[in-house]
C-alpha positions as CSV (number, residue, x, y, z in Angstrom):
1,M,-14.8,1.7,4.6
2,D,-18.2,0.1,5.2
3,F,-21.8,1.2,4.6
4,K,-22.4,2.1,8.4
5,Q,-19.1,4.3,8.4
6,I,-20.4,6.1,5.2
7,Q,-23.7,6.6,6.7
8,E,-22.2,8.1,9.9
9,L,-20.0,10.4,8.0
10,I,-23.3,11.8,6.0
11,K,-25.0,12.4,9.3
12,M,-21.9,14.2,10.9
13,V,-21.6,16.5,7.7
14,N,-25.3,17.2,8.1
15,K,-24.9,18.3,11.5
16,S,-22.0,20.3,11.0
17,N,-20.9,23.4,9.2
18,I,-18.5,21.4,6.9
19,S,-19.4,22.1,3.2
20,E,-17.4,19.2,1.9
21,L,-15.5,16.1,3.1
22,S,-13.1,13.9,1.1
23,I,-11.5,10.6,2.1
24,E,-9.1,8.4,0.0
25,Q,-8.0,4.9,1.2
26,D,-6.2,2.6,-1.3
27,K,-8.7,2.1,-4.1
28,F,-11.5,3.7,-2.5
29,K,-12.4,7.4,-2.7
30,I,-15.5,9.2,-1.2
31,T,-16.5,12.9,-1.3
32,I,-19.5,14.3,0.5
33,K,-20.6,17.7,-0.4
34,Q,-23.4,19.5,1.4
35,K,-25.4,22.3,-0.1
36,E,-28.1,24.1,1.8
37,N,-29.8,21.0,3.5
38,E,-28.8,18.7,0.8
39,V,-25.9,16.1,0.8
40,Q,-24.3,14.9,-2.4
41,Q,-22.2,11.7,-2.4
42,I,-19.7,10.8,-5.1
43,V,-18.0,7.4,-5.0
44,T,-15.2,6.3,-7.2
45,V,-14.1,2.5,-7.1
46,P,-12.8,0.1,-9.5
47,A,-15.6,-2.3,-10.5
48,V,-13.5,-5.2,-12.2
49,T,-10.0,-6.6,-11.4
50,A,-8.2,-9.7,-12.3
51,V,-8.8,-12.7,-9.8
52,Q,-5.6,-13.0,-7.5
53,P,-5.0,-15.7,-5.0
54,V,-6.9,-15.5,-1.8
55,V,-4.9,-15.2,1.1
56,A,-6.6,-16.1,4.5
57,A,-7.0,-13.0,6.6
58,P,-8.8,-12.7,10.0
59,Q,-12.6,-11.7,9.7
60,P,-13.9,-8.6,11.2
61,V,-16.4,-9.2,14.0
62,A,-19.8,-9.6,12.2
63,Q,-22.3,-6.8,12.8
64,A,-25.9,-7.3,12.9
65,A,-26.5,-5.3,9.7
66,A,-23.5,-6.9,7.9
67,P,-24.2,-10.1,6.4
68,A,-21.5,-12.8,6.4
69,A,-20.0,-13.3,3.0
70,A,-19.7,-16.8,1.7
71,P,-16.1,-18.1,1.6
72,A,-14.5,-17.8,-1.9
73,A,-14.3,-20.8,-3.9
74,P,-11.0,-21.5,-5.8
75,V,-11.3,-20.2,-9.4
76,A,-9.1,-20.8,-12.6
77,S,-6.3,-18.2,-12.9
78,N,-7.5,-17.2,-16.4
79,L,-10.9,-15.9,-15.3
80,L,-11.6,-12.3,-14.6
81,T,-13.9,-11.2,-11.9
82,I,-16.6,-8.4,-11.9
83,K,-16.8,-7.1,-8.3
84,S,-19.2,-5.1,-6.5
85,P,-18.3,-1.3,-6.6
86,M,-20.5,-0.7,-3.6
87,I,-22.5,-2.1,-0.7
88,G,-26.2,-2.9,-1.3
89,T,-28.7,-5.4,-2.7
90,F,-27.7,-7.2,-5.9
91,Y,-30.4,-7.7,-8.5
92,R,-29.8,-9.5,-11.7
93,S,-32.7,-8.0,-13.7
94,A,-34.5,-4.5,-13.9
95,G,-37.6,-5.9,-12.4
96,P,-39.4,-9.0,-11.3
97,D,-40.9,-9.7,-14.5
98,K,-37.8,-8.7,-16.5
99,P,-35.2,-11.0,-17.9
100,P,-31.8,-11.0,-16.2
101,F,-29.2,-8.6,-17.8
102,V,-26.8,-11.6,-18.3
103,N,-26.9,-15.4,-17.8
104,V,-24.2,-18.0,-17.7
105,G,-22.7,-18.6,-21.3
106,D,-23.6,-15.0,-22.4
107,D,-21.0,-12.7,-24.0
108,V,-20.4,-9.4,-22.4
109,T,-18.6,-6.5,-23.7
110,S,-17.1,-3.5,-21.9
111,G,-19.8,-1.1,-21.0
112,K,-22.5,-3.6,-21.0
113,V,-25.0,-3.6,-17.8
114,V,-24.6,-6.8,-16.1
115,C,-26.8,-6.1,-12.9
116,I,-28.1,-3.6,-10.6
117,I,-27.0,-2.7,-7.1
118,E,-29.5,-0.9,-4.9
119,A,-27.9,1.4,-2.3
120,M,-29.8,3.8,0.0
121,K,-32.9,3.6,-2.3
122,L,-30.8,4.3,-5.5
123,F,-30.6,1.7,-8.2
124,N,-27.2,1.8,-9.8
125,E,-26.4,-0.1,-13.2
126,I,-23.2,-2.0,-13.0
127,E,-21.4,-2.1,-16.3
128,S,-18.7,-4.8,-17.3
129,E,-15.3,-3.4,-17.8
130,V,-14.1,-6.5,-19.6
131,S,-15.3,-8.4,-22.6
132,G,-15.6,-12.3,-22.3
133,K,-18.2,-15.1,-21.6
134,I,-20.0,-15.0,-18.3
135,V,-18.8,-18.3,-16.6
136,K,-20.5,-18.1,-13.3
137,V,-23.0,-15.9,-11.4
138,L,-21.7,-15.7,-7.8
139,V,-24.5,-13.9,-6.1
140,D,-28.0,-14.8,-5.7
141,D,-30.7,-12.4,-6.9
142,A,-32.0,-9.9,-4.3
143,S,-28.9,-10.6,-1.9
144,P,-26.9,-8.2,0.0
145,V,-23.3,-7.7,-1.2
146,E,-20.3,-6.0,0.2
147,Y,-17.9,-3.7,-1.4
148,D,-15.4,-5.5,-3.6
149,Q,-17.4,-8.7,-3.5
150,P,-17.1,-10.8,-6.6
151,L,-20.4,-11.0,-8.6
152,F,-19.5,-12.7,-11.7
153,L,-16.7,-14.7,-13.3
154,V,-15.8,-14.0,-16.8
155,E,-13.7,-15.9,-19.3
156,P,-11.8,-13.6,-21.5
């Protein structure tokens, strides 16, 4: 499910008498609850998975609002990937004058904040679910990211 589809669902719930809507697909679950002119959104997705071989798949037609993702580079099989749990804008630090949360060569532990993703004017801290050493940062600062897009490579 992409960002536009989620926005459309929120609009539809706002305009209807539906008080709650839940959708579950594979490893993605979204629940939208409406309370007196207020919409709450709960998204549950896995943030980190092991790197698996990339199989070429047909690419969807690019939409004006959806940036094209860079092709995946081959990676060593022992590396783990920290992936984006949502669509939004990737930031390496808490602010322009702040240092990055992590750099290449830094050790991370489970629960350590590695970046921020801004989605719908909300800043979400993304925590590592693995321990290891950051080998590569795969996304430029202030770049748009897609759901499940690799952000960091970690050597366990």
